[in-house]
C-alpha positions, 0 to 999 in steps of 0.5 A, spaced: 923 722 175 924 723 183 930 728 185 935 727 190 931 732 194 924 729 193 927 721 194 929 724 201 923 727 203 919 720 201 924 716 205 923 721 211 915 721 210 915 713 210 920 712 216 915 714 221 910 710 218 914 704 219 916 706 226 909 706 228 908 699 225 914 696 229 911 700 235 904 697 234 907 690 233 912 691 239 906 693 244 902 687 242 908 683 243 908 686 250 901 685 251 901 678 250 908 677 254 904 680 260 898 677 259 895 674 266 896 666 263 903 668 261 904 671 268 901 665 272 902 659 267 907 656 272 902 656 278 896 655 274 899 649 270 902 646 277 895 647 281 891 644 275 895 638 275 894 637 282 887 638 281 886 633 276 891 628 280 886 629 286 880 627 282 884 621 279 886 619 286 879 620 289 876 615 283 881 610 283 881 610 291 874 609 291 874 603 286 880 600 291 876 601 297 870 598 294 874 592 292 877 591 299 870 591 302 867 586 297 873 582 298 871 582 306 863 581 305 861 588 305 858 593 300 861 598 296 860 606 297 858 611 291 863 617 290 860 622 295 860 617 300 867 615 299 869 622 301 867 621 308 871 615 309 878 615 312 881 611 307 881 617 302 883 622 307 889 618 310 892 617 303 891 625 301 894 627 308 899 622 309 902 625 302 901 632 304 905 632 310 911 629 307 911 634 301 910 640 306 916 637 311 920 637 305 919 644 303 920 646 310 926 643 311 929 645 305 927 652 306 931 652 313 937 648 311 939 652 305 939 658 309 945 655 313 948 649 309 951 649 302 953 644 297 959 646 293 957 646 285 950 645 286 945 650 283 940 649 289 946 652 294 948 659 296 955 661 293 959 662 300 964 666 296 959 672 294 954 676 298 947 673 296 941 678 296 937 673 300 941 675 306 940 682 306 937 685 312 931 688 311 931 693 316 937 697 312 932 697 306 931 704 302 923 705 305 923 711 299 922 705 294 916 700 294 917 695 299 912 690 302 908 693 308 911 689 314 918 691 312 915 698 312 912 697 319 918 693 322 917 690 329 914 683 330 911 684 323 917 684 320 920 678 324 914 674 322 914 676 315 922 675 314 920 667 316 913 667 313 915 662 308 918 657 313 912 658 318 907 657 312 910 650 311 911 648 318 903 650 319 901 646 313 906 640 315 902 640 322 895 641 319 897 635 314 899 630 320 893 632 324 889 630 318 893 624 317 891 622 324 884 623 324 883 620 317 887 614 318 884 612 325 878 610 322 881 606 316 886 603 321 880 601 326 876 598 320 882 594 318 883 592 325 875 590 326 875 586 320 881 582 323 877 581 329 881 586 333 879 592 337 878 599 335 883 604 338 883 611 340 886 617 336 892 617 340 892 609 340 893 610 332 898 616 333 902 612 337 902 605 333 908 603 329 903 603 323 902 611 323 909 612 323 910 607 318 905 610 313 909 617 315 916 614 314 915 611 308 914 618 304 918 622 308 924 618 306 923 619 299 922 626 299 929 627 302 932 622 297 928 627 292 932 633 295 938 630 295 938 628 288 936 635 285 942 638 290 947 633 287 945 632 280 945 639 279 952 639 280 954 635 274 947 636 269 944 641 266 937 643 263 937 649 259 932 655 261 930 652 268 932 656 274 933 650 278 939 648 273 946 652 273 948 655 266 949 650 261 956 653 260 958 653 268 963 648 271 962 643 276 964 647 281 960 653 280 955 654 286 948 657 285 944 658 279 946 665 276 
């Protein structure tokens, strides 16, 4: 028979063991939650999808290009040779330019413009942390080095996201021009026309038609998420308001 005092001792002896086991499980769970794959899952998955779809674009583009060549009495090319054709690069950069234009425009428009009720808009009735002046930051705390350095480095850093998207857009539109001129000239010559210079292609209606057909769709997509997030929800997504939020609640918090 265990005395009341002895029973208490047993409980006291066993309790730390149980806590140690719980602590171990908690540490293991934290380790899994803090793993490289979990921390970077969104970036890895989206970049992986980009890589897979780019390969798909390459393979299907080569087949489409070869079919067109054979239809016009030409010869097809292998996959490696196709990488040197403007047909592929025009398709790649034509789409990239519209994506980066969309993101650059979205970054700058959301600084100044609001949409009441949208999860994608700042709330004009409250102070947003993104509007904090970094020059007033507490330098005793860990801050990015441009904030600590100040001057031109801080000016560039506080606009670096927009600048990066603008640079990517400009680079993509240049890639579109250089990739597209070869494909455009090949098509002209197939129909008995005369090849044009790079400027001739960039100033042509064809170049801008290729651009505008993508640009308009990007801004339709932006409008859709801005407007639909007023009324519709997706539980767990930072692109949505809380499910219980009202239609006029602005922002995603």
